[in-house]
C-alpha positions as CSV (number, residue, x, y, z in Angstrom):
1,M,1.1,-4.1,40.3
2,S,3.6,-6.9,39.4
3,L,6.5,-6.3,37.0
4,P,5.3,-9.0,34.5
5,L,1.9,-7.2,34.3
6,I,3.6,-3.8,33.8
7,W,5.7,-5.2,30.9
8,F,2.6,-6.8,29.4
9,L,0.6,-3.6,29.6
10,L,3.6,-1.6,28.2
11,G,3.8,-4.0,25.2
12,L,0.0,-3.6,24.7
13,A,0.4,0.2,24.7
14,F,3.2,0.0,22.1
15,L,1.1,-2.2,19.9
16,A,-2.0,0.1,20.3
17,V,0.1,3.1,19.3
18,E,1.4,1.2,16.3
19,L,-2.1,0.4,15.2
20,V,-3.1,4.1,15.5
21,N,0.0,5.4,13.8
22,P,1.6,2.6,11.7
23,T,5.3,3.3,11.7
24,L,6.4,-0.4,11.8
25,I,8.7,0.5,14.7
26,L,6.8,0.7,18.0
27,G,5.3,-2.8,17.5
28,F,8.7,-4.3,17.9
29,F,9.1,-2.6,21.2
30,G,5.8,-4.2,22.1
31,I,7.3,-7.6,21.2
32,G,10.3,-6.7,23.4
33,A,8.1,-5.8,26.3
34,W,6.2,-9.1,26.0
35,V,9.5,-11.1,25.9
36,T,10.5,-9.2,29.0
37,A,7.2,-9.9,30.7
38,C,7.8,-13.7,30.2
39,A,11.3,-13.3,31.6
40,A,9.9,-11.4,34.6
41,L,7.5,-14.2,35.2
42,V,10.4,-16.6,35.8
43,G,12.1,-14.2,38.1
44,L,14.7,-12.2,36.1
45,A,16.1,-9.3,38.1
46,P,14.7,-5.9,37.2
47,A,18.0,-4.5,35.9
48,W,18.3,-7.5,33.6
49,Q,14.7,-7.0,32.5
50,I,15.6,-3.6,31.1
51,V,18.6,-5.0,29.3
52,L,16.5,-7.8,27.9
53,F,13.8,-5.3,26.8
54,I,16.3,-3.3,24.9
55,V,18.0,-6.3,23.3
56,A,14.8,-8.1,22.4
57,S,13.2,-4.9,21.0
58,L,16.2,-4.1,18.8
59,L,16.7,-7.7,17.7
60,A,13.0,-8.0,16.7
61,L,13.3,-4.6,14.9
62,R,16.4,-5.8,13.1
63,L,15.2,-9.3,12.2
64,L,11.5,-8.7,11.4
65,R,11.1,-5.1,10.2
66,R,12.1,-5.7,6.6
67,R,9.8,-8.7,6.3
68,F,6.9,-6.8,7.9
69,R,7.4,-3.8,5.6
70,H,7.3,-6.2,2.6
71,V,4.1,-7.8,3.8
72,F,2.3,-4.8,5.1
73,G,3.9,-2.0,3.1
74,G,1.9,-2.6,-0.1
75,R,5.0,-2.9,-2.3
76,A,4.6,-4.2,-5.9
77,E,7.0,-5.6,-8.4
78,A,7.7,-3.7,-11.5
79,A,5.8,-4.9,-14.6
80,T,7.9,-6.4,-17.4
81,D,5.1,-6.5,-19.9
82,P,2.8,-3.4,-20.5
83,H,-0.2,-5.6,-20.1
84,D,1.1,-7.4,-17.0
85,Y,0.6,-4.9,-14.2
86,G,1.6,-7.2,-11.3
87,G,5.1,-8.0,-12.5
88,S,4.9,-11.7,-11.8
89,G,2.0,-12.8,-14.1
90,D,-0.7,-11.5,-11.8
91,A,-2.9,-8.7,-12.8
92,A,-3.4,-5.8,-10.3
93,P,-6.4,-6.0,-8.1
94,P,-9.5,-4.5,-9.7
95,H,-10.0,-0.8,-9.2
96,P,-13.6,0.5,-8.7
97,L,-13.3,2.6,-11.9
98,A,-12.0,-0.2,-14.1
99,G,-14.1,-0.4,-17.2
100,H,-15.4,3.2,-16.8
101,T,-14.8,5.8,-19.5
102,G,-13.7,9.3,-19.2
103,R,-12.2,12.2,-21.1
104,V,-8.5,13.3,-21.1
105,S,-8.3,16.8,-19.5
106,K,-4.5,17.0,-19.7
107,P,-2.6,15.0,-22.4
108,V,-1.3,11.6,-21.3
109,R,2.2,10.9,-22.5
110,P,4.0,7.5,-22.4
111,D,6.9,9.0,-20.4
112,G,4.8,10.8,-17.9
113,R,1.4,11.3,-16.3
114,G,-1.6,13.1,-17.7
115,E,-5.1,13.7,-16.3
116,V,-8.5,12.3,-17.0
117,R,-12.0,13.4,-15.9
118,I,-14.4,10.7,-14.7
119,D,-17.8,11.7,-13.2
120,G,-16.5,15.2,-12.6
121,S,-13.5,14.0,-10.7
122,F,-10.0,14.4,-12.0
123,W,-7.5,11.5,-11.8
124,R,-3.8,11.2,-12.7
125,A,-3.4,8.8,-15.5
126,V,-0.8,6.8,-17.4
127,A,-0.9,5.1,-20.7
128,P,1.6,3.3,-23.0
129,V,0.7,5.6,-25.9
130,Y,0.2,9.4,-26.2
131,I,-3.5,10.4,-25.7
132,P,-4.4,14.0,-26.6
133,E,-6.7,16.3,-24.5
134,G,-10.4,15.7,-25.2
135,R,-10.0,12.1,-26.3
136,E,-12.2,9.4,-24.6
137,V,-10.5,6.7,-22.6
138,R,-11.3,3.5,-20.8
139,V,-9.9,2.8,-17.4
140,L,-8.0,-0.5,-17.2
141,G,-7.3,-0.3,-13.5
142,A,-4.8,1.4,-11.2
143,M,-1.1,1.3,-10.9
144,P,-0.1,-1.4,-8.5
145,E,2.2,0.9,-6.5
146,D,-0.3,3.8,-6.4
147,S,-4.0,3.2,-6.7
148,L,-4.6,6.9,-7.2
149,V,-3.0,6.8,-10.6
150,L,-5.2,5.2,-13.3
151,R,-4.0,3.1,-16.2
152,V,-6.0,4.1,-19.3
153,E,-6.3,3.3,-23.0
154,P,-7.8,5.4,-25.8
155,L,-11.2,4.3,-27.0
156,T,-11.4,3.2,-30.6
157,Q,-14.2,3.9,-33.0
158,D,-15.5,0.3,-32.4
159,D,-15.4,0.8,-28.6
160,S,-17.6,3.9,-28.8
161,D,-20.5,1.8,-30.2
162,A,-20.2,-0.9,-27.6
163,P,-22.1,-0.6,-24.3
164,R,-20.1,0.9,-21.5
165,P,-20.5,0.5,-17.7
166,H,-20.2,4.2,-17.3
167,T,-19.7,7.4,-19.4
168,A,-18.4,10.7,-18.2
169,H,-19.3,13.9,-20.0
């Protein structure tokens, strides 16, 4: 097997492992291996290929990792308005439970998390106001940085008469 092919397959292996176990590190070594494969095609000596592999991998890691983590890491900006959950004027993506109703199983405090029960499942929840145990709530969506934490609001008397997409008992 030729050295360019070995470097190419090594790069493919690094990227495959990165896909299986996303660490945002091994993919950069895959990039380094592909850069080295190109250099091997033009006849770079094997000793210099190893040096190029190390330098290209570390350079790619240093220059691109922060950007890739930002794009693929699912980071969200902090909200500045309690009704603006995206932080930049955009609302958070819709959550499958948005609009559903449930019942508070552990009090929800403005400075911490509580718990709500929806369809027999318990979810961590946050709200801008205190909501006591037993109170019915409506799900507004999920927290942008953690989709397993629901944003809820207490139902008012008027809301309890309105048709709801789903009710948990």
